[in-house]
Structures are given as C-alpha cells and as structure tokens.
C-alpha positions as CSV (number, residue, x, y, z in Angstrom):
1,M,92.1,109.4,71.2
2,L,92.6,111.6,74.3
3,K,89.2,112.9,75.2
4,E,89.7,114.6,78.6
5,L,92.6,115.3,80.9
6,Y,92.2,116.3,84.6
7,I,95.2,117.6,86.6
8,E,95.2,118.4,90.3
9,N,98.2,119.8,92.3
10,L,100.7,119.2,89.6
11,A,103.5,121.8,90.2
12,V,101.9,125.2,89.6
13,I,98.7,123.7,88.3
14,E,96.2,123.6,91.1
15,K,93.3,122.2,89.1
16,A,92.7,122.0,85.4
17,S,90.2,120.1,83.4
18,I,90.9,120.0,79.6
19,D,88.7,118.7,76.8
20,F,90.3,117.8,73.5
21,T,88.9,117.5,70.0
22,H,89.7,114.5,67.8
23,N,91.8,116.6,65.4
24,F,94.3,119.5,65.9
25,N,94.7,120.8,69.5
26,A,97.2,123.6,70.1
27,F,98.6,125.0,73.4
28,T,100.0,128.5,73.6
29,G,101.0,130.7,76.4
30,E,103.8,132.9,77.6
31,T,107.2,131.5,78.4
32,G,107.1,129.9,81.8
33,A,103.4,129.7,81.9
34,G,103.5,125.9,82.5
35,K,103.3,124.3,79.1
36,S,106.1,121.8,80.0
37,I,104.2,120.9,83.1
38,L,101.2,119.9,81.0
39,I,103.4,117.6,78.9
40,N,104.9,116.2,82.2
41,G,101.4,115.4,83.3
42,I,100.6,113.6,80.1
43,N,103.9,111.7,80.5
44,A,102.9,110.7,84.0
45,I,99.5,109.3,82.9
46,L,101.3,107.3,80.3
47,G,103.4,105.6,82.9
48,Q,106.6,107.5,82.5
49,R,109.0,108.2,85.4
50,V,108.2,111.2,87.5
51,T,109.6,112.5,90.8
52,K,107.8,113.7,94.0
53,D,109.0,117.2,93.2
54,I,106.2,117.4,90.7
55,V,103.7,117.6,93.5
56,R,102.4,121.1,94.2
57,S,104.0,122.7,97.2
58,G,101.9,122.1,100.3
59,A,99.7,119.3,98.7
60,D,99.8,115.6,99.8
61,K,99.6,114.3,96.3
62,A,99.2,115.2,92.6
63,V,96.4,113.5,90.6
64,I,96.3,113.1,86.8
65,S,93.4,111.4,85.1
66,A,92.7,110.8,81.4
67,L,89.8,109.5,79.4
68,F,90.6,107.8,76.1
69,T,87.9,107.0,73.6
70,D,87.7,105.4,70.1
71,L,90.3,102.9,71.1
72,G,92.2,101.3,68.2
73,D,92.7,97.6,67.7
74,N,96.3,97.9,68.9
75,V,95.1,99.2,72.3
76,L,92.3,96.6,72.6
77,S,94.8,93.9,71.8
78,K,97.2,95.2,74.5
79,L,94.3,95.4,77.0
80,D,93.3,91.8,76.2
81,E,96.9,90.7,76.7
82,L,96.9,92.4,80.1
83,G,93.5,91.0,81.1
84,I,91.9,94.4,81.2
85,E,88.5,95.1,79.7
86,A,87.6,98.4,78.0
87,E,84.3,99.8,79.4
88,E,82.0,100.7,76.5
89,G,85.1,101.3,74.3
90,Q,86.6,103.8,76.7
91,L,89.7,103.7,78.9
92,F,90.1,105.7,82.1
93,L,93.7,106.1,83.4
94,T,94.6,107.6,86.8
95,R,98.0,108.3,88.3
96,E,98.6,109.6,91.8
97,I,102.0,110.9,92.9
98,R,102.4,111.3,96.6
99,S,104.6,114.0,98.2
100,D,106.6,111.2,100.0
101,G,107.5,109.7,96.6
102,G,104.9,106.9,96.4
103,S,102.8,106.4,93.3
104,V,99.5,104.7,92.5
105,A,98.2,103.8,89.0
106,R,94.8,102.7,88.0
107,V,93.1,101.6,84.8
108,N,89.3,101.7,84.8
109,Q,89.5,102.1,88.6
110,R,91.6,98.9,88.8
111,A,95.0,99.3,90.6
112,V,97.9,98.3,88.4
113,N,101.7,98.6,88.3
114,V,103.1,101.7,86.7
115,S,104.8,99.4,84.1
116,V,101.3,98.2,83.0
117,L,100.3,101.9,82.6
118,R,103.4,102.4,80.5
119,E,102.7,99.4,78.2
120,I,99.2,100.7,77.5
121,G,100.5,104.3,77.1
122,E,102.9,103.2,74.4
123,Q,99.9,102.1,72.3
124,L,97.8,105.3,73.0
125,V,100.1,108.3,72.5
126,N,103.3,109.1,70.7
127,I,105.1,112.2,72.0
128,H,107.6,114.1,69.9
129,G,109.8,116.5,71.8
130,Q,113.2,118.1,71.4
131,H,114.7,114.8,72.6
132,D,113.5,113.2,69.3
133,N,115.6,115.7,67.4
134,Q,118.6,114.3,69.3
135,I,117.7,110.8,67.8
136,L,118.4,112.3,64.4
137,M,121.9,113.3,65.7
138,A,122.7,109.8,66.8
139,P,123.3,107.5,63.7
140,E,123.0,104.4,65.8
141,K,119.3,105.2,66.3
142,H,118.6,105.6,62.5
143,I,118.2,101.8,62.0
144,D,115.3,101.8,64.5
145,I,113.5,104.5,62.5
146,L,114.0,102.7,59.2
147,D,112.9,99.3,60.8
148,N,109.8,101.0,62.1
149,Y,109.0,102.2,58.6
150,A,110.0,98.9,56.9
151,E,107.8,96.9,59.4
152,T,110.6,94.4,59.9
153,G,109.2,93.3,63.3
154,E,108.6,89.6,62.5
155,L,111.7,89.3,60.4
156,I,114.0,90.9,62.9
157,E,112.5,88.9,65.8
158,D,113.2,85.7,63.9
159,Y,116.7,86.9,63.1
160,R,117.4,87.9,66.7
161,K,116.2,84.5,68.0
162,S,118.8,82.7,65.8
163,F,121.5,85.4,66.5
164,R,121.1,84.9,70.3
165,E,121.4,81.1,69.8
166,L,124.6,81.8,67.8
167,Q,125.9,84.0,70.7
168,Q,125.2,81.3,73.2
169,I,127.0,78.6,71.2
170,A,130.0,81.0,70.6
171,K,130.2,81.6,74.4
172,R,130.2,77.9,75.1
173,I,132.9,77.3,72.5
174,N,135.0,80.2,73.9
175,K,134.6,78.8,77.4
176,L,135.8,75.3,76.3
177,K,138.7,76.9,74.5
178,A,139.7,78.9,77.5
179,E,139.7,75.7,79.6
180,A,141.6,73.7,77.0
181,N,145.0,74.1,78.7
182,R,143.7,73.4,82.2
183,K,141.7,70.4,80.8
184,E,144.8,68.9,79.2
185,F,146.7,69.0,82.5
186,R,143.7,67.6,84.3
187,V,143.2,64.7,81.9
188,A,146.9,63.7,82.4
189,E,146.4,64.0,86.1
190,L,143.3,61.8,86.1
191,K,144.8,59.1,83.8
192,E,147.8,58.9,86.2
193,M,145.5,58.5,89.2
194,I,143.4,55.9,87.5
195,D,146.4,53.9,86.3
196,E,147.9,54.0,89.7
197,I,144.8,52.6,91.4
198,N,143.9,50.1,88.7
199,E,147.5,48.7,88.9
200,L,146.6,47.2,92.3
201,N,143.5,45.6,91.0
202,I,141.5,46.3,94.1
203,T,138.1,44.7,94.1
204,N,137.4,44.2,97.8
205,P,137.1,47.2,100.0
206,D,137.9,45.0,103.1
207,E,141.0,43.5,101.6
208,E,143.4,45.7,103.6
209,K,141.8,44.4,106.9
210,E,141.9,40.8,105.7
211,I,145.6,41.1,104.6
212,A,146.4,42.7,108.0
213,A,144.7,39.8,109.8
214,E,146.5,37.1,107.7
215,L,149.8,38.9,108.1
216,D,149.4,39.1,111.8
217,I,148.9,35.3,112.0
218,S,151.9,34.7,109.7
219,K,154.2,36.9,111.9
220,N,153.1,34.9,115.0
221,A,153.0,31.4,113.4
222,V,155.7,29.8,115.5
223,A,154.3,30.8,118.8
224,I,150.8,30.0,117.7
225,S,152.0,26.5,116.5
226,E,153.6,25.8,119.9
227,A,150.5,26.8,121.7
228,V,148.3,24.7,119.4
229,Y,150.6,21.7,119.7
230,A,150.7,21.9,123.5
231,A,146.9,22.3,123.7
232,N,146.4,19.3,121.4
233,L,148.8,17.2,123.5
234,I,146.9,18.0,126.6
235,L,143.6,17.0,125.0
236,S,144.8,14.0,123.0
237,G,147.7,12.7,125.1
238,D,150.5,10.6,123.8
239,D,151.8,7.0,124.0
240,D,152.7,7.4,127.7
241,T,149.9,9.7,128.9
242,Q,146.2,9.8,128.5
243,G,144.7,13.1,127.2
244,A,141.9,15.1,128.7
245,A,139.4,13.8,126.1
246,E,140.2,10.2,127.0
247,L,140.1,10.9,130.7
248,A,136.7,12.6,130.4
249,S,135.4,9.6,128.5
250,D,136.8,7.2,131.2
251,A,135.1,9.3,133.9
252,A,131.8,9.0,132.1
253,S,132.1,5.3,131.7
254,R,132.6,4.8,135.4
255,L,129.4,6.6,136.1
256,E,127.3,5.0,133.4
257,S,126.5,1.7,135.4
258,Y,125.0,3.6,138.3
259,T,122.8,6.2,136.6
260,E,119.7,4.0,136.9
261,I,120.4,3.3,140.6
262,M,121.1,7.0,141.4
263,G,119.2,9.4,139.4
264,D,121.4,12.4,140.3
265,L,124.3,10.8,138.4
266,S,122.4,10.7,135.1
267,P,122.8,14.4,134.1
268,L,126.4,14.4,135.3
269,Y,127.1,11.4,133.1
270,E,125.5,13.1,130.1
271,R,127.6,16.3,130.7
272,L,130.8,14.3,130.9
273,S,129.9,12.4,127.7
274,S,129.3,15.6,125.9
275,A,132.5,17.1,127.2
276,A,134.5,14.1,126.1
277,I,133.0,14.4,122.6
278,E,133.6,18.2,122.5
279,L,137.2,17.8,123.6
280,E,137.9,15.2,121.0
281,D,136.4,17.6,118.3
282,V,138.5,20.5,119.5
283,A,141.6,18.3,119.5
284,G,140.8,17.3,115.9
285,E,140.5,21.0,114.8
286,L,143.8,21.9,116.6
287,S,145.5,19.1,114.7
288,S,144.2,20.5,111.4
289,L,145.3,24.0,112.4
290,L,148.9,22.8,112.9
291,D,149.0,21.8,109.2
292,S,147.8,25.3,108.1
293,L,150.3,27.1,110.3
294,D,153.1,26.0,108.1
295,V,154.0,29.5,106.7
296,D,155.0,29.8,103.0
297,P,157.9,32.4,102.9
298,K,156.7,33.6,99.4
299,R,153.2,34.1,100.7
300,F,154.6,35.9,103.7
301,D,156.6,38.3,101.5
302,W,153.6,38.9,99.2
303,L,151.4,39.7,102.2
304,N,154.0,42.3,103.4
305,Q,154.3,43.9,100.0
306,R,150.5,43.9,99.4
307,S,150.0,45.5,102.8
308,D,152.5,48.2,102.0
309,D,150.9,48.9,98.6
310,L,147.4,49.2,100.1
311,R,148.7,51.4,103.0
312,R,150.4,53.7,100.4
313,I,147.3,54.0,98.2
314,C,145.1,54.6,101.2
315,K,147.4,57.3,102.5
316,K,147.2,59.0,99.1
317,Y,143.6,58.6,98.2
318,G,142.0,57.2,101.4
319,P,142.0,57.1,104.3
320,E,140.0,53.8,103.8
321,L,140.2,51.4,100.9
322,S,136.5,52.2,100.2
323,D,137.5,55.8,99.8
324,V,140.2,54.8,97.2
325,L,137.6,52.9,95.2
326,E,135.2,55.9,95.3
327,T,138.0,58.2,94.2
328,L,138.7,55.8,91.3
329,E,135.0,56.0,90.2
330,K,134.9,59.8,90.4
331,A,138.1,60.1,88.5
332,Q,136.8,57.8,85.7
333,N,133.6,59.8,85.5
334,E,135.4,63.1,85.3
335,L,137.7,61.7,82.6
336,D,134.7,60.5,80.6
337,E,133.2,64.0,80.9
338,L,136.4,65.7,79.7
339,T,136.7,63.3,76.9
340,D,133.1,63.9,75.9
341,S,133.7,67.7,76.0
342,E,136.3,67.3,73.3
343,Q,133.6,65.6,71.2
344,N,131.2,68.4,72.3
345,M,133.6,71.0,71.0
346,S,133.6,69.4,67.5
347,S,129.8,69.1,67.7
348,L,129.4,72.8,68.8
349,I,131.7,74.1,66.1
350,E,129.7,72.2,63.5
351,E,126.4,73.6,65.0
352,K,127.9,77.1,65.1
353,N,128.9,76.9,61.4
354,Q,125.4,75.8,60.5
355,L,123.7,78.5,62.6
356,L,126.1,81.1,61.2
357,T,124.9,80.2,57.7
358,E,121.3,80.5,58.9
359,V,121.9,83.8,60.7
360,S,123.8,85.3,57.7
361,R,120.9,84.2,55.4
362,K,118.3,85.9,57.7
363,A,120.5,89.0,58.0
364,K,120.7,89.2,54.2
365,A,116.9,89.0,53.9
366,L,116.6,91.7,56.5
367,S,119.1,93.8,54.7
368,E,117.2,93.4,51.4
369,Q,113.9,94.5,53.0
370,R,115.6,97.5,54.5
371,K,117.1,98.5,51.2
372,A,113.8,98.2,49.4
373,A,112.0,100.1,52.2
374,G,114.8,102.7,52.3
375,E,114.1,103.7,48.7
376,R,110.4,104.2,49.5
377,F,111.3,106.0,52.7
378,V,113.5,108.5,50.9
379,S,110.8,109.2,48.3
380,Q,108.1,109.8,50.9
381,V,110.3,111.9,53.3
382,T,111.6,114.0,50.4
383,S,108.0,114.7,49.4
384,E,107.2,115.8,52.9
385,L,110.3,118.0,53.1
386,E,109.4,119.7,49.9
387,F,106.0,120.6,51.4
388,L,107.8,121.8,54.6
389,N,109.7,124.4,52.5
390,M,112.9,122.3,52.1
391,P,112.8,121.5,48.4
392,K,116.5,121.3,47.9
393,V,117.2,118.9,50.8
394,K,118.3,115.5,49.6
395,L,117.9,112.6,52.0
396,V,120.0,109.5,51.6
397,V,119.7,106.2,53.6
398,H,123.4,105.2,53.7
399,Q,123.4,101.4,54.2
400,T,126.6,99.5,54.5
401,A,127.3,95.9,55.5
402,G,129.3,95.2,58.7
403,K,129.7,92.4,61.2
404,L,126.6,90.6,62.5
405,T,125.0,92.3,65.5
406,V,121.6,92.0,67.2
407,N,120.3,94.3,64.5
408,G,121.6,92.3,61.5
409,M,124.5,93.0,59.3
410,D,123.6,96.6,58.4
411,N,125.0,100.0,59.4
412,I,122.3,102.6,58.7
413,E,122.8,106.3,58.8
414,F,120.6,109.1,57.4
415,L,122.6,111.6,55.3
416,I,121.4,114.9,53.9
417,S,122.5,117.4,51.4
418,A,121.0,120.8,52.2
419,N,122.0,122.4,48.9
420,V,122.1,121.4,45.3
421,G,125.5,120.0,44.3
422,E,126.6,119.2,47.8
423,E,127.5,115.6,48.8
424,P,125.2,114.1,51.4
425,K,126.7,114.3,54.9
426,P,125.7,113.2,58.4
427,I,122.7,115.1,59.7
428,A,124.6,116.1,62.9
429,K,127.2,117.9,60.9
430,I,125.0,120.2,58.8
431,A,121.4,120.4,60.0
432,S,120.3,123.5,61.9
433,G,117.7,123.3,64.8
434,G,114.9,124.4,62.4
435,E,115.9,121.8,59.8
436,L,116.0,119.1,62.5
437,S,112.5,119.9,63.6
438,R,111.1,119.8,60.0
439,I,113.1,116.6,59.1
440,M,111.8,115.0,62.3
441,L,108.2,116.1,61.5
442,A,108.6,114.6,58.0
443,L,109.8,111.3,59.4
444,K,107.0,111.3,62.0
445,N,104.4,111.8,59.4
446,V,105.8,109.1,57.1
447,I,106.1,106.6,60.0
448,A,102.7,107.5,61.5
449,E,101.1,106.0,58.4
450,K,102.6,102.6,59.5
451,D,101.3,102.5,63.0
452,D,98.0,102.5,64.8
453,I,98.7,105.1,67.5
454,E,95.8,107.5,67.5
455,T,97.3,110.5,69.3
456,L,100.5,112.4,68.4
457,I,101.9,115.1,70.7
458,F,104.4,117.6,69.4
459,D,106.2,119.6,72.1
460,E,107.7,122.7,70.6
461,I,108.1,121.3,67.0
462,D,108.6,124.9,65.9
463,T,112.1,125.3,67.5
464,G,114.4,127.2,65.2
465,V,111.8,127.9,62.5
466,S,109.8,131.0,61.5
467,G,108.0,132.6,58.6
468,R,106.9,130.3,55.7
469,A,108.6,127.3,57.2
470,A,106.5,127.7,60.3
471,Q,103.4,128.0,58.2
472,K,104.2,124.8,56.4
473,I,104.7,123.0,59.7
474,G,101.3,124.2,60.8
475,Q,99.7,123.0,57.6
476,K,101.4,119.6,57.9
477,L,100.1,119.3,61.5
478,R,96.7,120.2,60.4
479,E,97.0,117.6,57.6
480,I,98.1,114.9,60.0
481,S,95.2,115.8,62.3
482,R,92.7,114.6,59.6
483,Y,93.6,111.0,60.4
484,R,95.4,111.3,63.8
485,Q,94.6,113.4,66.9
486,V,97.3,116.0,67.2
487,L,98.3,117.9,70.4
488,C,100.9,120.6,69.9
489,V,102.7,123.1,72.2
490,T,103.8,126.1,70.1
491,H,105.2,129.6,70.3
492,L,104.3,130.5,66.7
493,A,101.1,132.1,65.4
494,Q,101.5,130.4,62.0
495,I,101.0,127.0,63.8
496,A,98.5,128.1,66.4
497,V,96.0,129.5,63.8
498,M,95.8,126.0,62.2
499,A,94.4,124.4,65.4
500,D,90.8,123.2,65.6
501,N,91.0,123.6,69.4
502,H,93.1,126.4,70.8
503,L,94.0,126.1,74.5
504,L,95.7,128.9,76.5
505,I,98.0,128.2,79.4
506,E,98.1,131.2,81.7
507,K,100.1,131.8,84.9
508,N,98.5,134.2,87.5
509,I,99.1,135.2,91.1
510,V,96.2,134.3,93.4
511,G,96.8,135.5,96.9
512,E,100.4,134.7,97.6
513,R,100.5,131.6,95.3
514,T,101.3,131.2,91.6
515,V,98.5,129.4,89.8
516,T,98.5,128.1,86.2
517,T,95.2,127.5,84.4
518,V,94.2,126.1,81.1
519,R,91.2,127.4,79.2
520,K,89.7,126.9,75.8
521,L,89.7,130.0,73.6
522,D,86.7,131.2,71.5
523,F,87.3,133.1,68.3
524,E,87.7,136.4,70.1
525,G,90.1,134.9,72.6
526,R,92.1,133.4,69.8
527,K,92.4,136.8,68.1
528,Q,93.8,138.2,71.2
529,E,96.3,135.3,71.8
530,I,97.4,135.2,68.1
531,A,98.0,139.0,68.2
532,R,100.0,138.6,71.5
533,I,102.2,135.9,69.9
534,M,102.9,138.1,66.9
535,G,103.4,141.4,68.7
536,G,103.9,140.9,72.4
537,D,101.8,142.5,75.2
538,N,101.3,145.8,73.3
539,I,98.5,144.6,71.1
540,S,97.4,147.1,68.4
541,Q,94.3,147.1,66.4
542,L,96.3,146.2,63.3
543,M,97.6,143.2,65.0
544,L,94.1,142.1,65.9
545,E,93.0,142.5,62.3
546,N,96.0,140.5,61.1
547,A,95.2,137.8,63.6
548,E,91.6,137.7,62.5
549,E,92.6,137.5,58.9
550,L,94.9,134.6,59.6
551,L,92.2,132.7,61.5
552,N,89.6,133.3,58.8
553,S,92.0,132.2,56.1
554,V,92.4,128.8,57.8
555,K,88.7,128.5,58.5
556,D,87.9,129.2,54.8
557,N,90.4,126.4,53.8
C-alpha cells in the first residue's frame, strides 16, 4: 500500500507531504485547486510519461517520492525478477524531473531506468480515471477486460505462441508463392545455362590454353617440319656429307691420343666427346619430331572447332575457362535450392495445416473458458450494478466467432439494456456519463478480486452522478477499501463522507505566487469541507449540522 507521498516543486505544489491510511483516502477541494496535479505526481512515481512543463516555474527540478509498505507477493516477485531487494518489506520510489527535460528514477536509492519504475508501478497501483470510461466505449478493449477476469493468461500465452508460428509459416508460404513466377523463369534459365556448359564436357580449366598451343603448332607444321629436317640434316649429315655430330666425334678422336702427353687437351677432349653425344641425342629427337609433325586434317578441324566453342563459352560465362566452371557450379547449386524450395512449399503447407488445426483447437479452448467466465462475470457485475442503484440494467457479454487473430477466434463486446424490455445495445450508444462511471466501478470491483494490486486510485469516479447513486458509489468504495487501499478524488459529499482519511487540496496566494497545499482534515475540518461541497462558500449552520449528521451516520456504520 501507499504509505507516504512527498511532492516538491510539482506545478503549483511547492512542497507537500501526505500520509495515507490503509483503507479509504479521499481528496476534495475547489475546482482548479490542483487535484489533477496530485494524480500526475502519482503517475510520475509509477513511471508514467511526464513532461518538463510539470516542473514548478523557477525551480530546477520537481521531486516526487513514495513509500510503499505491506508489499504483496506480486510486487516481491517483480522485484526479485528485476534484481531489487525490498528493505524490511518496504519500497521507496523517487522520481526527479528536471526543467531541461531530464529525468532520474530510483528504487530504494538505487538508480534505475524509468521503464523499471513503470514495471514495478504496474504491480503497486491501479489508477481508474475518465480514460477508463473510454475503454468501455471501445468494443475492441472489452476482450481484455473479460480475459483479465477469466484469468486466461497462461492459455492465451500458449495460444499466441502457436498463432505467431502460424503467422510466420503463412508469411513464408506467401513469399514463396509470390516468387513462383520469377522462380519458374529462373529455373528454365539455369537449366539452359547448365545444359549449354555441360554439352562441352569441360573438365580441365587449362584446356583452352592447351588447345591454343596445339593449334598453333598445327597451323605452322610445314615450316616447323622444314626447320626440323634442315637442323637434323646438319647434325646427322647424309650419304655425301658428314654431320656435325660425326665431325665433333672425329675431332674428339684426334685429340684422345695426346691427352696424356698434354694435360690441357684432356678437358677439351671430354667437352668434345660430350658435345658429340649431345648432338647425336638432339638429332634423334629431331627425327622423332618429324614423325609427329605429320598433321591429321580431322584433328586440325576438331582443334579449330573446339577452340571456337571454348572461346564462345568463355565470352558468355568467362572470361576464363575456370570462371565458366565456377559459373556452372553456382548455377547447379541455385537450381538445387530452387528445386528444394518446391519441396519446402509442400512441407510448409503440410506444417501450416497441422498448426492451423492446433491453433484452432487452442482458440476453441480459450473461447470456452471465456464463455464460462462471461456467465460468472455478468452475474457478479449485475449484482454490483444493483447495489450502485442500477437494478434494471442488464449486462450481456456478446461473444461471436470470427477469424483467428492474436486474441483467438472471439469477438467480445459488452452490451447493456438500461430499461426492462429493451434489447441490449452497445454501451457507447446508450450509456450516460454517470452510468459509465458506475459500470466501470462495478467492473473494477469484480476484476479487483482477481488481482493482487493493493492500491486502487479513482480519479473523479463521480462524474455525471449525484444523489442516491453517488451515495452508493461512496458505499462501494468504502466496501472495496476493506480489502484494498482506495484513493479517490471526488467533488461529492456523499462520497467524501465515506472516507477514513479526508485530505483537502487548497490553492492560496503566497506573496505573488500561487501555492497548493494538501492537509489532513480532522472532524471539524471535515464538517466545514463537506458543508462547502454541499452548499458552496456561504456555509450556514444548517449545512454544518447536515455535514456532521452525514459524518456521524458513516461513523456509526
């Protein structure tokens, strides 16, 4: 529960320290006194968005601090999740808003992100304002209210996990379908490319160079043959002439006999002998080459055709033959992937159908739980509305099946019939402001029994109501405060008298500045304030007596 609230330099509030009781705390004050500022301060300490305009004019920063005690299990669990330890079962929150727009948040003096403050705040306080009445006017929000009551948390979380998987598979299938036409063209293109390259049966990336070399020799075979023949004739000689090899051998023989007599001749002899052997060997190889230079016309034609084919394929997919082979490998891999994607499409469709069955089953289970909870919900809310002086109002949870969405297969809308014999209609069409306030209070009270949030704040819950209806709202708030802490901003005496702790918000002029203060009223102070609410500033003795009677009647009960 909220034990203490300290505010400094927040709009027109210079300094205010407020103590709360664990039950019913009511704020009253003249219009414009600063009640909304107080709610803004509480919102700030709960991590909600605020602007620098909230800082009091002339001040560097606004400071809001709050002490929470008697922490519930939900709060302790959240603190444990965030790695924050409660100090002796208490929680101290601080929020500073600087005039330059900066903001600092602390939990038990530890600096944290504002988002952490918000996560904790959601477990500490539930604020009901006029915005909540707008939720009743928006049918798409009604399913959240019913789910909160039905405690569908685990069921809907499990459903949404499967539903998102279904969405992802559907997206993948749609993407594959969208690419189907492009893929068909690409497959044909790849097959043509692969067939064209494979037709040449290329296995050696250097084949083009080797073909070019062989073709170059073939084209010059006659000239090469003549040169080889002439060289061989010079080395080997003929019937009439000695060749160079024979002459070198004769020269060596002439020197051989004198190598022992003249040592300088020995190395020359050896060199001539080696030269003669080498020349004979070269002549033998030249003779062999002459046989190989006999060009086959068919081989020559094939070389020319192969060279043209390889040049063409390199021009198209090269520039080098190695590039052509790499292109072939990539094309084959891409074709395999595209072929696999067709198989994946069939597999995905089968998976989608299975998941659709599972999601539909979970949606049906969720729908059945909502239906059962809806009947209990109507019964409890109707009972609350009867107490709130709306005995003829009939509430209906209109549940229809639609397409699968993130919330299941249900469309939920609350309908009401304000008078006997009238068909239930959408709340937005027939509910007045006062009826909305009471319906929302009834819903809040029913739902509050399902959660662990200790503090409920009602900001002007009395909008559009008066008389007995206002009295009933006051009684209901007092009833709720027996198991939840209640803070209520009100303009009605019927509600204010029900409070256990009555706080007055006053605006005064101090010097040349407007200052708002918050003070706790004793019994006499409450008499004066209740009389003012009932009759305005001209308070008569009769009004004071009526106020005292109202206060005593509540105290006696």
